Structures are given as structure tokens and as C-alpha cells.
VOGU-3710 file (C-alpha; in Angstrom, 3 decimals, decimal comma):
1> mrkvivhyhl> 102,646/67,723/131,100  106,286/68,694/131,412  106,960/72,390/130,821  110,192/73,592/129,208  111,633/76,946/128,189  113,339/77,185/124,810  115,542/80,196/124,085  116,051/80,805/120,385  119,423/82,528/120,835  119,704/84,714/117,750
11> fknagssida> 123,262/85,973/117,369  123,775/89,492/118,818  120,179/89,806/120,023  120,820/90,065/123,791  121,030/86,282/124,025  123,826/86,328/126,603  121,601/88,376/128,902  118,749/85,889/128,503  121,121/82,977/129,115  122,398/84,647/132,286
21> llaesfgekw> 118,800/84,856/133,504  118,209/81,172/132,755  121,504/80,128/134,353  120,708/82,048/137,529  117,169/80,673/137,649  117,780/77,018/136,838  121,482/76,258/137,338  122,233/72,729/136,123  118,659/72,363/134,906  119,479/74,814/132,103
31> lpfdpdeksa> 121,097/73,264/129,006  122,911/75,472/126,492  123,863/73,466/123,423  125,385/74,171/120,028  127,104/71,823/117,561  130,810/72,162/116,949  130,211/73,636/113,492  129,573/77,333/114,009  127,367/77,589/110,922  125,216/74,563/111,731
41> vlsanylaqv> 121,456/74,928/112,047  119,270/72,417/113,857  115,699/71,509/112,952  112,709/71,559/115,275  112,597/67,766/115,295  116,253/67,666/116,341  115,421/70,047/119,186  112,555/67,777/120,238  115,044/64,901/120,530  117,331/67,033/122,700
51> iesnpdkiaf> 114,453/67,917/125,013  113,260/64,330/125,305  116,829/63,076/125,875  117,273/65,433/128,828  114,232/64,884/131,052  115,901/66,590/134,031  116,337/69,907/132,192  113,869/72,776/132,416  115,394/75,331/130,025  117,259/74,983/126,719
61> sshcivpplp> 119,259/77,544/124,732  120,897/77,331/121,331  122,174/79,673/118,630  121,304/77,032/116,053  117,641/76,133/116,517  114,836/77,289/114,240  111,009/77,141/114,196  108,494/75,696/114,269  108,146/74,959/117,968  109,138/71,356/118,691
71> kgdfevfpiv> 106,401/68,872/119,503  106,457/66,032/121,999  105,358/65,059/125,484  106,132/68,549/126,725  104,844/72,111/126,509  107,232/74,694/125,079  107,549/78,247/126,405  109,649/80,052/123,766  111,909/83,059/124,229  112,638/85,032/121,078
81> vlrdpisrvm> 114,441/88,390/120,965  114,490/90,626/117,890  116,682/93,630/117,137  116,893/96,577/114,764  118,768/94,912/111,878  121,018/97,841/110,942  122,204/98,600/114,466  122,713/94,862/114,873  125,369/94,903/112,111  127,627/97,136/114,199
91> saylfewqkq> 127,305/94,820/117,209  128,065/91,757/115,085  131,151/93,486/113,692  132,497/94,594/117,074  131,890/91,136/118,510  133,240/88,942/115,710  136,148/91,124/114,640  137,219/92,430/118,040  135,675/91,018/121,211  135,607/87,391/120,111
101> inadkprgtl> 139,312/87,440/119,213  140,273/89,465/122,320  141,737/92,287/120,222  142,291/95,884/121,288  140,632/97,065/118,086  138,750/95,417/115,202  140,905/93,417/112,803  139,491/95,358/109,842  137,061/98,135/108,991  133,305/97,855/109,190
111> sdyiqdkfdn> 133,249/98,031/105,378  135,659/95,078/105,222  133,453/93,096/107,589  130,282/93,779/105,631  131,879/92,865/102,306  133,299/89,679/103,813  129,816/88,646/104,934  128,129/89,657/101,680  130,489/87,375/99,749  128,105/84,617/100,951
121> pranaiedfq> 124,653/85,963/100,049  121,923/85,117/102,557  124,237/82,708/104,328  125,779/85,148/106,753  125,030/86,823/110,071  124,031/90,281/108,800  121,801/89,767/105,747  118,117/89,213/106,533  119,441/86,931/109,259  116,477/87,151/111,622
131> tirlavtdad> 113,842/86,585/108,959  115,624/83,609/107,432  116,088/82,020/110,853  112,446/82,507/111,848  110,768/81,615/108,544  111,236/77,829/108,743  107,868/76,044/108,782  108,879/72,397/108,299  110,004/70,625/111,485  112,467/68,524/109,487
141> krtpflnrhd> 114,068/71,487/107,724  116,843/73,808/108,878  116,225/76,683/106,483  113,216/78,095/104,632  112,869/77,520/100,920  114,909/80,508/99,736  113,818/80,079/96,119  110,334/81,250/97,132  109,223/84,862/96,728  110,626/87,095/99,463
151> elilndakrf> 107,181/88,139/100,651  106,272/84,493/101,311  109,436/84,025/103,372  108,697/87,239/105,276  105,094/86,193/105,916  106,233/82,887/107,420  108,519/84,745/109,825  105,698/87,149/110,697  103,351/84,247/111,383  105,875/82,741/113,771
161> iaslptfslv> 106,185/86,029/115,671  102,395/86,378/115,715  102,060/82,881/117,196  104,215/83,707/120,232  102,478/84,603/123,515  105,204/87,206/123,974  108,592/88,123/122,555  111,317/90,664/123,260  113,037/93,601/121,606  116,616/94,531/122,376
171> edfetsmtll> 115,689/98,200/122,058  113,125/97,946/124,874  114,789/95,377/127,082  113,267/96,587/130,343  109,704/96,197/129,077  110,701/92,911/127,470  111,777/91,548/130,852  108,466/92,600/132,373  106,587/90,818/129,594  108,725/87,699/130,020
181> enylkphfpg> 108,210/87,693/133,761  104,435/87,974/133,363  104,512/85,144/130,840  106,928/82,714/132,488  106,751/83,174/136,233  103,260/81,665/136,707  104,636/78,448/135,158  108,192/78,666/136,544  107,829/80,407/139,925  111,493/79,940/140,807
191> mffsnqvrnt> 112,729/82,246/138,068  114,836/85,310/138,892  114,239/88,401/136,802  117,087/90,586/138,009  118,607/92,949/135,449  120,950/90,737/133,405  122,736/92,723/130,724  125,738/90,848/129,318  128,095/90,919/126,349  127,139/94,374/125,115
201> tqdtsvpmhe> 129,224/96,113/122,447  127,216/99,321/121,921  125,982/102,168/124,122  122,235/101,529/124,211  121,537/105,115/125,309  122,479/106,412/121,835  119,307/107,087/119,761  118,735/104,660/116,910  118,932/107,269/114,155  122,362/108,302/115,429
211> rhekirdlig> 123,563/104,685/115,334  122,387/104,402/111,736  124,061/107,670/110,827  127,324/106,489/112,360  127,246/103,322/110,250  126,506/105,321/107,103  129,371/107,703/107,863  131,760/104,781/108,400  130,932/102,800/105,264  129,727/105,490/102,861
221> tdsyeelirr> 126,351/106,108/101,253  126,630/103,457/98,525  127,573/100,667/100,937  124,931/101,823/103,409  122,254/101,676/100,714  123,395/98,160/99,823  123,168/97,193/103,501  119,612/98,514/103,597  118,728/96,755/100,342  120,063/93,418/101,531
231> nqldiklyay> 118,126/93,652/104,794  114,701/94,521/103,442  113,105/91,417/104,940  114,580/92,059/108,380  113,606/95,742/108,242  110,013/94,789/107,429  109,949/92,017/110,023  111,270/94,353/112,700  108,667/97,018/111,851  105,952/94,368/112,137
241> aqgrfqvlrd> 107,369/93,182/115,455  107,474/96,736/116,798  103,747/97,088/116,130  102,905/93,846/117,897  105,240/94,707/120,758  103,443/98,028/121,243  100,176/96,121/121,725  101,799/93,852/124,335  103,372/96,834/126,123  100,091/98,775/126,176
251> fvnkraydls> 98,319/95,774/127,690  100,915/95,511/130,472  100,743/99,238/131,161  96,940/99,146/131,333  97,022/96,154/133,664  99,497/97,924/135,950  97,281/101,034/135,945  94,173/98,989/136,742  95,896/97,202/139,615  97,163/100,464/141,075
261> ngct> 93,623/101,808/141,014  92,050/98,727/142,576  90,567/97,361/139,356  90,581/93,638/138,615
//
């Protein structure tokens, strides 16, 4: 059966670095695709049509695709990267309101950016964005049923993460690349896993609590508490993902230890 890689390119979740890896590995056999409408979202069945319509392609990337995994005469190897949702807000701001428009400085304050996004509840890039994108369970749908209880939406996103053989975290990108290499290279031996870090807007060496404190200082306590409140699903999803990621990381570390000591 044909094997394909699908990169679920979540906005500001190290997707440019993953795409650089796929471009280097597969060249013209990698297909990045997004519709002209920036806010468009594409269903799993639409993605299946794209895969079947491009039989010469090995890897696919899109900002707009959602679960579940597409089905067809192919086997899908998904790449999903998650990120701390509060730190992610700063990166989205610096990208959309400065880097994307080639400005020397952001076109407004972080508070302005957040309020602008929150004017469209749960239909913006910084409000429970990761959970809403990953909670779709119907292959014909583009969004989850948002009139359901939040815990049901969160559980659907958790189940999708739990179903993945591996996934990545922006905050532990080096380990993530090791996990991806262990997962993908047996099936795609021509892949290159050189360090590909692209399109960064924050210093990743800064501890997470300091990044959060900086955001709180910039927008004030009331706005920060609203940001936390409106990202409860993403905060819970990320905490769940961190726990699962720790299990994956421990397994890799144990395997490396066993190999170094002659164990099989």
C-alpha cells in the first residue's frame, strides 16, 4: 500500500521547520497546499481527495486540514506539533502583526491584537485553537460541534492525540525530531533529519514561566486572566499531551540506554 506523510500544520507550532524537513527530504514529491481563503478549513475527506489526486506525492502539508486521518488506498503517517498555548499567543502576535507585514515593529500592542482576535469568539488563532482544530471526528466536517459541552470537545482532541504513534512539542523540539525520525525513517529511509528551525519569533531559551510573566506584564492582570480563561481547553490539552510525550521520551531514552549497553 502507498505510504504518505501528512503534516497538520497548526499555525505558529513550528510548522515551517517541519515543512523545511519535508522539502529537503522529498523535493517535488512534497505538496504544500492551502486554499486562497486564509480562514478556510478542509475536511478529512477533502484531504483524501488531494492525496488520491496526486499519486506522485509522498508528503502533504496544510494549515487547513483537520482530523480524523483520511482514509483511502494509502497509509497515513501523521505529523502533529503542539505548543504551550499562552506562549503561542506572543508568537502569533509577532508573526501576524509584524513579521508577516514586514514591519520594523508590531502595528499595535499585544493587548490590541488579543482584543482584535477575541472579537470573534472561538473563530480566531489564539482561543482554544489547537483543541478546536484537533477535535473534529467526522470526516465530512471541518469543525467540531461547538454547541457540545467543552469537556466532550476536549476529550475528542485528546483521543486524536492518543491515537497518534508519535507527536511533537515545540518546547522539546530536539526530542520531537528524534521521535519523528524513529517513527518515519523505517518507512521513508530517504528522509533527512538535520536541525531545521525556521520562522521563529521568540527566544526558545527563555523559561516558560518568564514568557508567561512577560505577557502578563504587557497586557495586565485582567486581560491575562481572560486569556487564560479563554484557553482552558488548550491548557488542558497541552497538559495531557505533555504527559503522553513524557512516556514517549522515556521509551526512547530507555531504548538508547539499552542499545549502548548491548541490550536488545
